C-alpha positions as CSV (number, residue, x, y, z in Angstrom):
1,M,-17.3,-18.7,14.7
2,T,-18.5,-15.6,16.8
3,E,-17.1,-12.0,16.6
4,A,-15.4,-12.6,20.1
5,H,-13.8,-15.9,18.9
6,L,-12.5,-14.1,15.8
7,F,-11.2,-11.0,17.8
8,A,-8.9,-13.2,20.4
9,L,-7.9,-15.3,17.3
10,G,-6.7,-12.0,15.6
11,L,-5.0,-10.8,18.7
12,A,-3.3,-14.4,19.4
13,L,-2.0,-14.3,15.8
14,A,-0.5,-10.8,16.1
15,A,1.0,-11.6,19.4
16,L,2.5,-14.7,17.5
17,S,3.8,-12.7,14.5
18,G,5.7,-10.5,17.2
19,V,7.8,-13.2,18.1
20,R,7.8,-15.5,14.9
21,A,6.2,-13.6,11.9
22,Y,7.3,-16.0,9.2
23,L,6.5,-19.2,11.1
24,T,3.1,-17.9,12.2
25,V,2.3,-16.9,8.3
26,F,3.6,-20.3,7.4
27,G,1.8,-22.3,10.0
28,I,-1.7,-20.5,9.1
29,G,-1.0,-21.0,5.4
30,L,0.0,-24.6,5.9
31,A,-3.3,-25.2,8.0
32,G,-5.5,-23.3,5.6
33,I,-4.0,-25.5,2.4
34,A,-4.4,-28.7,4.2
35,G,-7.8,-28.1,5.2
36,W,-7.2,-28.2,9.0
37,V,-8.9,-24.8,9.4
38,D,-11.3,-22.7,7.6
39,L,-9.5,-19.3,7.0
40,P,-11.4,-16.0,6.8
41,P,-11.5,-15.0,2.9
42,A,-8.7,-12.1,3.9
43,L,-6.5,-14.6,5.3
44,A,-6.5,-17.1,2.3
45,V,-3.7,-15.2,0.7
46,V,-1.3,-17.1,3.0
47,T,-2.1,-20.1,1.4
48,S,-0.6,-19.2,-2.0
49,P,2.4,-21.3,-2.9
50,W,4.7,-18.3,-3.0
51,V,3.7,-16.9,0.2
52,L,4.2,-20.4,1.8
53,I,7.7,-21.0,-0.1
54,T,8.7,-17.4,1.2
55,A,7.5,-17.8,4.7
56,G,9.0,-21.4,4.9
57,G,12.4,-20.1,3.6
58,L,12.5,-17.5,6.1
59,T,11.2,-19.4,8.9
60,L,14.4,-21.4,8.4
61,V,16.8,-18.3,8.3
62,E,15.3,-17.1,11.2
63,F,15.7,-20.3,13.0
64,A,19.4,-19.9,12.2
65,A,19.9,-16.4,13.1
66,D,17.9,-16.4,16.2
67,K,20.2,-18.8,17.8
68,I,23.4,-16.8,17.3
69,P,24.1,-13.9,20.2
70,G,24.5,-10.5,18.7
71,V,23.2,-11.7,15.2
72,D,19.9,-12.4,17.0
73,S,19.6,-8.9,18.2
74,G,20.4,-7.6,14.9
75,W,17.7,-9.6,13.3
76,D,15.2,-8.4,15.6
77,L,16.0,-4.8,15.0
78,V,15.4,-5.3,11.1
79,Q,12.4,-7.6,11.8
80,T,10.7,-4.9,13.8
81,V,9.6,-3.3,10.2
82,L,7.9,-6.6,9.4
83,R,6.6,-8.2,12.5
84,V,4.4,-5.2,13.4
85,P,2.8,-4.9,9.9
86,V,2.1,-8.5,10.0
87,G,0.4,-8.8,13.2
88,A,-1.7,-5.8,12.2
89,F,-3.0,-7.7,8.9
90,L,-3.2,-11.0,10.7
91,A,-5.5,-9.4,13.1
92,A,-7.5,-7.3,10.7
93,A,-8.0,-10.4,8.4
94,A,-9.2,-12.6,11.0
95,L,-11.7,-9.9,11.7
96,S,-12.6,-9.4,8.3
97,P,-15.8,-11.7,7.1
98,D,-15.9,-9.9,3.8
99,G,-12.3,-9.5,3.1
100,D,-12.3,-5.7,3.7
101,L,-9.7,-5.1,6.3
102,G,-10.5,-2.6,9.4
103,A,-8.3,-0.1,10.6
104,G,-9.4,-0.8,14.3
105,A,-8.4,-4.5,14.1
106,A,-5.2,-3.5,12.3
107,L,-4.2,-1.0,14.8
108,A,-5.0,-3.6,17.7
109,G,-3.2,-6.1,16.1
110,G,-0.1,-3.9,15.2
111,A,-0.2,-2.9,18.9
112,T,-0.2,-6.3,20.1
113,A,2.4,-7.4,17.8
114,L,4.8,-4.3,18.7
115,L,4.4,-5.2,22.5
116,T,5.3,-8.8,22.1
117,H,8.2,-7.9,19.7
118,A,9.5,-5.4,22.1
119,L,9.3,-7.6,25.0
120,K,10.9,-10.4,23.0
121,S,13.8,-8.4,21.6
122,G,14.2,-6.3,24.9
123,S,14.8,-9.7,26.8
124,R,17.0,-11.1,24.0
125,A,19.2,-7.9,24.5
126,A,19.3,-8.5,28.1
127,I,20.4,-12.4,27.8
128,N,22.9,-11.4,25.0
129,T,24.9,-9.7,27.7
130,S,25.8,-13.1,29.4
131,P,29.0,-14.4,28.1
132,E,28.0,-18.1,27.6
133,P,26.0,-19.0,24.3
134,V,23.6,-21.7,26.3
135,S,21.0,-19.2,27.6
136,N,20.4,-17.6,24.3
137,W,19.9,-21.0,22.6
138,V,17.3,-22.3,25.4
139,V,15.5,-18.8,25.1
140,S,15.4,-19.2,21.2
141,L,14.2,-22.9,21.3
142,G,11.6,-21.7,23.7
143,E,10.4,-18.9,21.5
144,D,10.5,-21.7,18.7
145,T,8.2,-24.1,21.0
146,L,5.8,-20.9,22.1
147,A,5.2,-20.3,18.5
148,V,4.6,-23.6,17.3
149,G,2.4,-24.5,20.2
150,G,0.5,-21.4,20.0
151,L,-0.1,-22.1,16.4
152,A,-1.2,-25.8,17.2
153,L,-4.0,-24.3,19.7
154,V,-4.7,-21.0,18.2
155,F,-7.7,-22.0,15.7
156,A,-9.3,-24.5,18.4
157,H,-8.5,-22.3,21.6
158,P,-7.7,-18.7,20.8
159,W,-8.9,-17.5,24.1
160,L,-6.3,-19.7,25.9
161,V,-3.6,-18.8,23.5
162,L,-4.4,-15.3,24.0
163,G,-4.3,-15.7,27.8
164,A,-1.1,-17.6,27.7
165,V,0.8,-15.1,25.6
166,V,-0.6,-12.0,27.5
167,G,0.7,-14.0,30.8
168,L,3.9,-14.8,29.2
169,M,4.3,-11.2,28.3
170,L,3.6,-10.2,31.6
171,A,6.3,-12.6,33.2
172,V,8.9,-11.7,30.9
173,A,8.2,-8.0,31.6
174,V,8.6,-8.8,35.1
175,A,11.9,-10.7,34.6
176,V,13.2,-7.9,32.4
177,A,12.7,-5.3,34.8
178,W,13.9,-7.5,37.6
179,L,17.3,-7.7,35.4
180,L,17.6,-4.2,34.6
181,R,17.2,-3.3,38.0
182,F,20.0,-5.9,39.0
183,V,22.2,-4.5,36.3
184,L,21.6,-0.8,37.2
185,R,22.4,-1.8,40.8
186,S,25.7,-3.5,39.8
187,F,26.6,-0.5,37.9
188,R,26.0,1.9,40.8
189,G,27.8,-0.3,43.5
190,P,31.2,0.3,42.4
191,V,30.8,3.7,41.4
192,A,29.2,4.9,44.8
193,T,31.9,3.2,46.5
194,G,34.8,4.4,44.5
């Protein structure tokens, strides 16, 4: 793999970890242990049985918690302290041919994970204002699909995944801005006329 390929891989993994950190770690570990991909030396730690069991169990917990309105926002708040460092590690580990993690790659990965996490949790908080639970389930299943699909493509086509993640982040940012503007206008409307 070229250095540009590894850079795209690292940022794509970091972006996915901002959405589903445990699933991302579990997927990378499973792909490495099954021999589907050759992991960089620093990423080999995710093939440990302890890491796989822990990440797999937490993936199941997150899958359930993320479907319940309100609980998902609390879960996202707690996960802020985990998703960003996991993204930083994954990016630095992907760019580390000798196992020595670089600060620049970790910073880029952490920033990418923070951005995707902020967009995810911000959009979910906005969706939770809806009184019906269906939209929450649909969005949560969409995030699950994005993470699994991204993991399936990330090693073969990291540039494609990185482009899709960036495009999706822009689309979500525009949608959240539109929704926020709509909500603020609805609050201003009754106050201005009263």
